[in-house]
C-alpha positions as CSV (number, residue, x, y, z in Angstrom):
1,M,0.0,0.0,0.0
2,S,1.4,3.4,-1.0
3,A,1.8,6.3,1.4
4,Q,-0.7,9.1,1.8
5,I,1.0,12.2,0.4
6,I,0.2,15.6,1.9
7,A,1.6,18.9,0.5
8,L,1.7,21.9,2.9
9,C,1.6,25.1,0.9
10,N,1.3,28.9,0.7
11,Q,3.1,31.2,-1.6
12,K,3.6,33.6,1.4
13,G,6.7,33.0,3.6
14,G,6.6,33.1,7.3
15,V,3.1,31.6,7.8
16,G,4.4,28.5,9.5
17,K,4.5,25.8,6.8
18,S,7.8,24.3,8.0
19,T,6.8,24.5,11.6
20,T,3.5,22.8,10.8
21,T,5.3,20.1,8.8
22,F,7.7,19.5,11.7
23,H,4.9,19.1,14.3
24,F,2.7,17.0,11.9
25,A,5.7,14.6,11.4
26,R,6.0,14.2,15.2
27,A,2.3,13.6,15.6
28,A,2.4,10.9,12.9
29,V,5.4,9.2,14.5
30,L,3.7,9.2,17.9
31,R,0.8,7.4,16.3
32,G,3.1,4.7,15.0
33,Q,3.3,5.8,11.4
34,K,6.4,5.6,9.2
35,V,6.9,9.1,7.8
36,L,8.9,10.7,5.0
37,V,9.4,14.4,5.2
38,V,10.3,16.1,1.9
39,D,11.9,19.6,2.2
40,L,10.8,21.2,-1.0
41,D,11.7,24.7,0.3
42,P,15.0,26.0,-1.0
43,Q,15.6,27.8,2.3
44,G,16.0,24.4,3.9
45,N,14.8,25.5,7.4
46,L,13.0,22.2,7.9
47,T,16.2,20.3,7.0
48,D,18.1,22.3,9.6
49,G,15.6,21.5,12.3
50,I,14.8,17.8,11.7
51,A,17.8,16.1,10.2
52,A,19.6,13.8,12.7
53,E,23.0,15.0,11.5
54,P,23.9,18.4,9.8
55,V,23.3,18.4,6.1
56,E,26.3,19.9,4.4
57,D,26.1,22.3,1.4
58,D,27.8,19.8,-0.9
59,Q,25.8,16.8,0.3
60,I,23.4,15.1,-2.1
61,G,19.8,16.0,-1.5
62,L,16.4,16.4,-3.0
63,A,17.7,18.6,-5.8
64,D,19.7,15.7,-7.1
65,A,16.7,13.4,-7.1
66,L,14.7,16.0,-9.1
67,S,17.4,17.1,-11.6
68,T,18.0,15.4,-15.0
69,R,21.7,16.3,-14.6
70,A,22.1,14.0,-11.6
71,E,21.8,10.2,-11.3
72,E,20.7,10.0,-7.7
73,T,17.2,8.7,-6.9
74,M,15.0,9.6,-3.9
75,A,16.2,6.5,-2.1
76,D,19.8,7.7,-2.5
77,V,19.2,11.1,-0.8
78,I,17.0,10.1,2.2
79,V,18.6,10.6,5.6
80,P,17.4,9.9,9.2
81,T,15.7,12.5,11.3
82,I,15.8,13.3,15.0
83,W,13.0,10.8,15.5
84,A,12.9,7.1,14.9
85,G,10.2,6.4,12.4
86,A,10.7,9.5,10.3
87,D,13.1,10.0,7.4
88,L,14.0,13.2,5.4
89,A,14.6,14.1,1.8
90,P,16.8,17.1,2.6
91,T,17.5,20.4,1.0
92,A,21.3,20.9,0.7
93,G,22.9,24.3,0.0
94,D,21.6,26.3,-2.9
95,T,21.0,23.4,-5.2
96,L,17.2,23.2,-4.9
97,A,16.8,26.8,-6.0
98,S,19.0,25.9,-9.1
99,V,16.8,22.9,-9.9
100,G,13.7,25.2,-9.6
101,E,15.2,27.3,-12.3
102,E,16.0,24.2,-14.3
103,L,12.4,23.1,-14.2
104,V,11.2,26.5,-15.6
105,I,12.9,25.8,-18.9
106,A,12.4,22.0,-18.9
107,G,10.1,20.3,-21.3
108,A,7.2,17.9,-21.0
109,G,6.9,16.1,-17.7
110,R,8.6,18.8,-15.6
111,E,5.5,19.0,-13.3
112,S,5.7,15.4,-12.3
113,R,9.4,15.0,-11.5
114,L,8.8,14.7,-7.7
115,R,5.8,12.4,-8.2
116,K,7.9,10.0,-10.3
117,T,10.9,9.9,-7.9
118,L,8.6,9.4,-4.9
119,E,6.9,6.4,-6.5
120,A,10.0,4.2,-5.9
121,V,9.9,4.8,-2.1
122,A,6.3,5.7,-1.2
123,G,5.5,2.1,-0.5
124,E,7.9,2.1,2.4
125,Y,6.0,4.8,4.3
126,D,2.5,5.4,5.7
127,L,2.7,9.2,5.2
128,V,4.7,11.6,3.1
129,L,4.7,15.3,4.1
130,I,5.9,17.8,1.5
131,D,7.0,21.2,2.8
132,C,6.5,23.4,-0.3
133,A,8.4,26.5,-1.2
134,P,7.0,29.9,-0.4
135,S,6.1,30.6,-4.0
136,L,3.9,29.3,-6.8
137,D,6.8,28.2,-9.0
138,Q,7.6,24.8,-10.5
139,L,8.8,23.4,-7.2
140,T,5.4,24.0,-5.6
141,I,3.6,22.7,-8.6
142,N,5.7,19.6,-8.4
143,G,4.7,19.2,-4.7
144,L,1.0,19.6,-5.6
145,T,1.2,17.3,-8.5
146,A,2.8,14.6,-6.3
147,A,0.2,14.9,-3.5
148,D,-3.1,13.3,-2.7
149,Q,-4.1,16.2,-0.5
150,T,-2.9,19.7,0.2
151,V,-3.1,21.6,3.5
152,I,-3.0,25.4,3.0
153,V,-1.2,27.0,5.9
154,T,-2.1,30.6,6.6
155,Q,-2.7,33.3,9.2
156,S,-5.8,35.2,10.2
157,K,-4.5,38.4,8.6
158,K,-5.6,40.4,5.6
159,W,-2.6,39.7,3.3
160,S,-3.1,36.0,4.0
161,L,-6.7,36.1,2.7
162,D,-5.7,38.2,-0.2
163,G,-3.2,35.6,-1.3
164,L,-5.6,32.7,-0.8
165,A,-7.5,33.3,-4.1
166,K,-4.3,33.2,-6.1
167,L,-3.2,30.0,-4.4
168,L,-6.6,28.4,-5.0
169,R,-6.3,29.2,-8.7
170,T,-2.9,27.5,-8.8
171,I,-4.4,24.4,-7.1
172,E,-7.3,24.4,-9.5
173,S,-4.8,24.6,-12.4
174,V,-2.9,21.6,-11.0
175,Q,-6.1,19.7,-10.6
176,E,-7.1,20.4,-14.2
177,H,-3.8,19.7,-15.9
178,Y,-1.6,17.4,-13.8
179,N,-3.4,15.9,-10.8
180,P,-7.2,15.6,-11.0
181,D,-7.3,13.6,-7.8
182,L,-5.7,16.4,-5.6
183,K,-8.0,17.4,-2.7
184,I,-7.8,20.4,-0.5
185,A,-7.8,18.7,2.9
186,G,-8.2,22.0,4.8
187,V,-6.8,25.3,5.7
188,L,-4.7,25.5,8.9
189,V,-4.6,28.9,10.6
190,N,-1.3,29.6,12.4
191,Q,-0.3,32.2,15.0
192,H,-3.9,33.2,15.6
193,E,-4.5,36.0,18.0
194,G,-8.1,35.3,19.0
195,R,-8.3,38.1,21.6
196,T,-7.9,40.8,19.0
197,V,-10.7,42.2,16.9
198,A,-8.7,42.1,13.7
199,G,-7.6,38.4,14.2
200,Q,-11.2,37.3,14.8
201,T,-12.5,39.4,11.9
202,W,-10.1,37.9,9.4
203,L,-10.8,34.4,10.8
204,D,-14.5,35.0,10.2
205,E,-13.8,36.1,6.7
206,L,-11.7,33.0,6.1
207,H,-14.6,30.8,7.2
208,S,-16.9,32.7,4.8
209,A,-14.5,32.2,1.9
210,A,-14.2,28.5,2.8
211,N,-17.9,28.0,2.8
212,A,-18.2,29.8,-0.6
213,R,-15.4,27.7,-2.1
214,N,-16.3,24.4,-0.4
215,F,-13.2,23.8,1.6
216,T,-12.6,23.3,5.3
217,V,-10.9,25.5,7.9
218,L,-9.4,23.3,10.5
219,T,-10.6,24.3,14.0
220,P,-9.6,25.5,16.4
221,P,-6.7,27.6,14.9
222,I,-3.2,27.2,16.2
223,P,-2.8,30.1,18.7
224,K,0.2,32.4,18.7
225,R,2.5,30.9,21.3
226,V,6.3,31.5,21.6
227,V,6.8,27.9,22.7
228,I,5.9,26.6,19.2
229,A,8.7,28.4,17.4
230,D,11.1,27.8,20.3
231,A,10.6,24.1,20.2
232,T,11.0,23.9,16.4
233,E,14.1,26.0,16.5
234,A,15.5,23.8,19.3
235,S,14.7,20.6,17.2
236,T,12.5,19.4,20.0
237,A,8.9,18.1,19.8
238,L,6.2,19.8,21.8
239,D,5.6,16.7,23.8
240,E,9.3,16.6,24.6
241,W,9.4,20.3,25.7
242,G,8.3,19.6,29.3
243,T,5.5,22.0,29.9
244,S,1.7,21.4,29.9
245,E,1.2,24.2,27.4
246,A,3.5,22.7,24.9
247,T,2.0,19.2,25.4
248,E,-1.5,20.5,24.7
249,L,-0.3,22.4,21.6
250,G,1.3,19.2,20.4
251,K,-2.1,17.4,20.8
252,L,-3.7,20.2,18.8
253,Y,-1.4,19.5,15.8
254,A,-2.1,15.8,16.2
255,T,-5.8,16.4,16.1
256,H,-5.5,18.4,12.9
257,L,-3.3,15.8,11.2
258,A,-5.8,13.1,12.2
259,S,-8.6,15.1,10.7
260,V,-6.7,15.6,7.5
261,Q,-5.8,11.9,7.3
262,G,-9.4,10.9,8.0
263,V,-8.4,9.1,11.2
264,K,-11.2,8.5,13.6
């Protein structure tokens, strides 16, 4: 049985895609799933936070598995993570950005490079999490083309809602041309400030947009808490952090992942 593949996306940076991927991976591991994390973001923040050993700039990585100029496969580039049960296809140095540029001028089949290289290893995992680039370029289109589902990670702020329509158009284009089975599993709201009028207003507008476009907003939103970023930067799971607040936040990520995966 092949893995369930979920792409986490938003063309806006700083909304918490990598953080969400990090905590989703931990939640899946705690549930006993075998997980592959794919760092499709050229910034490589997730690689820095989750790789068991530092990934050097000249090390082979995801870019090599995607490029026609390299012979490596996905199996060749996978490395262990800080948690048993989770592996990583890492971003190394600046190579993924270069491959993104290569894909722009590539010919037929460029949108399915990631899907094809994942096919050889997907059977070894229960879940594949793809941390997409903060853009709507060929790397993100590859992530969406490879996925069964996408989770849109956003914030309850005006610019987040403004960008949502453009992202939805990109997803619809991928569904039409490359991946008709792609589903929007939900929108996850990060860093929500529920006590502010603005935060609640934009959250209400997001729910209205979701109802109009027939997709789901995962509830409750992830609140703005310093411990979430601190734990991620320290390469530590929330359940390992040692405070009740962190533990409860870890459970919230687990609840959302279970909802996305259809786990009862």
